[in-house]
N, C-alpha and C positions, 0 to 999 in steps of 0.2 A: 407276922413276925418281921417282915421287911420294914413296914412303915411304923409299927408300934414299938419295936425294940431296936432294930439295927439303925434305922433312920430317926429315932426319937430325939427330939431336941429339948426334952424336959429333964426329969430327974435321972433318966438313964443315959443322958448324953456322955459320951467318952468313957463309959464304964464297961464296954465290951472288951474282953480279953482275947477272944479269938472267934472267928467265923468258920464253920464247917459246912461245906456244900455237899450234902449226901446225895450223890447221883445214883441212878440205877446201875446195876452190875453191867459190865461189858460182856461180850460173848465169851471171852477168855475166863472171866470170873464166874459166869454161869456154868461153864464147863467144869471148873474146879469144884464149885458148889455141888453139882450133880454127882461128881465122883465121891464127894464126902458123904452123900446119902446112899452110896452103893448102888446107884442106878447106872445103867449102861445105855448111852445114846451117842451116836457118832456126830461129827461136826454138822453134817447136812440135817440130821434130825434136830439138833440143838438150834440151828439157824431157823428152821421152820417154827420151832416153839417160840423163839425170841420174836419172830415176826408177828406172832399172834398175841403174846402176853408180855413181851418186853423183858427187862432185866430186874424186875421187882422181886427181891428175895421172898417176900410174903406170898407171892404167887408160885415161885419156883419150888418152894418147900413141899408143894403138893405132888411133885414128881414121884412116881412109884416105880420100883424096879420091875422090869418085865413088860412095861407098856411102851408102845411106839408113840411118837408125837401125835399121830392121828388119833389114837386111842385116848391119849391124855387130854387133848383139846376137846374131844367129844365128851369126856367125863366131866371136865371142869366147866365147860361153857354151854353144853346143850342138854345135859340131863337135868331133870326137874330140881334136884338138890345140888346141882353143880356149884362149886365154890365161887366161880366167876360169872355165873349166869345173871345175877342181879347186882353185881359189883358196881356197875356204872351208875346206877340210880343212887347209890349210897356214897360213892367216892367223893364227888364234888361237894355234896351237902356236908360231909364231914370236914372238908378242908377249908371251905370258903363261906363267908357271910354273903348273902344275896347271890347264892350259887347259880340261880337260874340264868343270870347274865353270863357267867362263865360257860355254862353248858351251851347257851345260844351261840357264843363265839366258837366253841369247839365244833358244834354242828356245822357252822358256816365254813370253817376251815376243812372239815371232812369232805365237803362237797366239791372242792377244787384241788386237784392233785398238784398243780404248780404252786399253790399257795395264794395268799391274798395280800395286797397292800393295805395300809391303814384305811385309805379312802374306799377301797373295795369292801372292806369289813363293814364300814359305816353304811354303804349302800345296801349290802346284803342283809344286815341285821337291824337297821334302823336306829342304831345307837348314835348318840351325839358325839361330836368330836371334842374331846376335852380331857380333863384330868381323870375322869371316871374310866374312860377307855384305856388311858395310859396305865392306870392302876391294874385293870384286868389283864392287860398284856404282860405287864411286869410280873404279876403273881403267877400267871400260867407258865411263863418262860422260866422263872426261878424254880418252879416246881417240876420242870422237865416235861410238861405237857406239850408245849409248842417250842419251836425254834425260829429264830429270825436269821435271814441271810440277805446280804446286800447284793443285788444283781450286778454283774460286771459293768463297770464304767457308768454307774448310776449314783444318784444322790440319796441322802438318808431318807427322804420322803418316799423313796421307791422300795424301801425294805419290804421283803416278802416274809410273811408269817406262815409257817407250815405246821400242821398237826403232826407231831412226831412221837406222841405217846402210843405205843403199839396196841395196848389193850383197848383204848378208846376208839381207835380207828377200826380195829377188828370188831368191837361190839357194834358200832354203828353200821358196819357193812354186813354183818352176818348174824349176830345174836339177837339184836333188837327185832321184835316182831316174829321171831322164829319160835314155833311151838316146841315145848320141851319134848324130847324124844329119848327113848331108851335104846333105840337102834343107832347105828353109826351114821348119823345125819351129816357129820362133817365130811365123811368120805364122799357123799353125794354132792354136797355144796362145793367141794374143792375140785369138781370136774367141769364147772361151767366157766363162761367167759368173765364173769364178775370176779371170780377168784384169780384168774390170770392177770387182770388189771390191778387188783389189790396187791398181789404178791410182788408185782413190779415196783409199785410205789413203796411198799413196806421195805423191800430190799434197798431201794434208794436211800430211805431214811437211815437204815442201819449203816450203810456205807458213809453217809455224812457224819454219823456219830463216831465212826471208827477211822476217821481220816488220818490220824497219826499212824495207825497201823498200815494204811495204804501208802503213806509217804515213805515209811520204812521199807516196804516191799519194792517201791520204785527207786530206792537208793537216794532219796532227797530229804532225809530226816534233818540234816544240818542246814538246809536251805530255808530261808524265811519265805513264807507263802501266805497267800490270801485266798480263802475258799469262797467262791461265789457261784451264781447261776446266771443264765442268760435266757431272755425271752424277747422275741421280736416278731410282731405280725406285720408283714410287708404289705402295705395297702394296695400297691399296684397289682400284685398277683394273689393277694389273700393268703400267701404262704406263711406258715408259722415255723420259725426256727427256735427250738427250745433245747437248752442244755442244762441239766439239773445239777451238775457239779463240774466246776472249773477250778483247777489248782494253779493259781497265778503265782509264778516264782520270780524271785529277785535275780535269778541267773538268766533272765530274758527268755524264759520258756513258759508255756502254758500246757497243762495236761487237760485235754477235753475228755472227760470220763463218761463212758457209756456203760451203764450198769445193767446187767442182764442176769436175772434169776432163771436158771435152767436146770432140768433134771439130769442132764448128761453133758458131754462136751458140746460146746456151742459151735455151730457151723456158720461161718460167714458166707452167706449166699451172694450171688452176683448182685442182687438188688440191695442187700445190706451194704456190700462193699461200695456200690455207687453212692449210697446215702452217706456213708462215712466220709467219702471223698468230697461230696457236695457240701456237707455241713461244715467241714473244715474250711473249704474255700469261701463259702458264704459268710462264715463268721469273720474271717480275715477281711473280706470286702466290706462288711457292714460296720465293723468296729474300727477298721484302719490300723489294727495292731501290727507292729513290726516284729513281734516275738515269734519264736519257733513254736509251732503247734504240734503236739503229740496226740494222736488218737490212742486212748487208753481204755482197754476193755477190763471191766471188773465183773467176774462171773463165778459161778460155783465150781465147775469141774474143768475149766480150761477150754482151749480151742482145738478143734479138729483142723489141722493144717491143710490149707489149699491155696490156690493162687490169689484168692481174694483176701484171705487173712495175711498172707505174706506181703501183699501190696499196700494194704490199708491200715493194719494194726501195728502200732509202734511198740506198745507195752501191754503186758497182761498181768492181772492180779487175780488170784483165786481165793476161795474162802479160807484156806489155811492161814493166809496172812492176817485175816481179821481175828483169828484166835490166838495171835501171838501175845502171850501174857507180858512179855518184856516191854511192850509199848505203853503199859499203863502203870 
């Protein structure tokens, strides 16, 4: 569609009257959709569902009244006749010619939580650097499978590509290779360490997609911002400093966003408090920024107040803000 219609220089040139970018539903829109099918799920349940299958209406329509998210995921993804059990193998083939290359790129991105640069994609997949790779990246990003983010204070060649399609990420981590079960296999799978790692990354992706809602919750909707990430491996100490979302503001401030998916109120332990202080100081030292740095926690149910949260957390955003329909 992009190359053969929108960017066509032949008979279709300058004949497009409008372009509509149909994106997946936001959390707020999924909540409204679920209400309209008379199902009852609270924000926490909807968030968990979104982390697994995203905001695709074709998937969300299979929500049934009286099911929890755990039951729903188990039915759709792990039962033999589950609607999403074999969706991955059909999805890319239906959308793209030469879809094997698209899938290879998706698999490469799924293996690295921080994302990959163009050169890292080439090294990991063996693809050549040229127009073919550019086309793959453009098609996948336009289709909302991947997102690109420019790291703080870096050049265009350093753009990171992240897998941000929730279903593809979930499939590659949990469904692929899993034998079909009639029992509640998802309840078992969601109790191991792999699940904890996945849910952290999935929650980060959702926060990146809902940054306008986060800005509103922080009271900075009217301020021009640039969203970026930061990654630095310090050769002398082999220490890694990674920040997955920075909101760089024109009012001379930066929000260092720490995203934590948690089942209850988050407690800032002594060690986490030390880490928050160290990360802020190290980022200022390594980048030389003169901007004011705010430690910003984005989490599910808020913070349990203690001396460490009081000392190190400047701002807090909970999931209620992500469901604000007025932001979209």
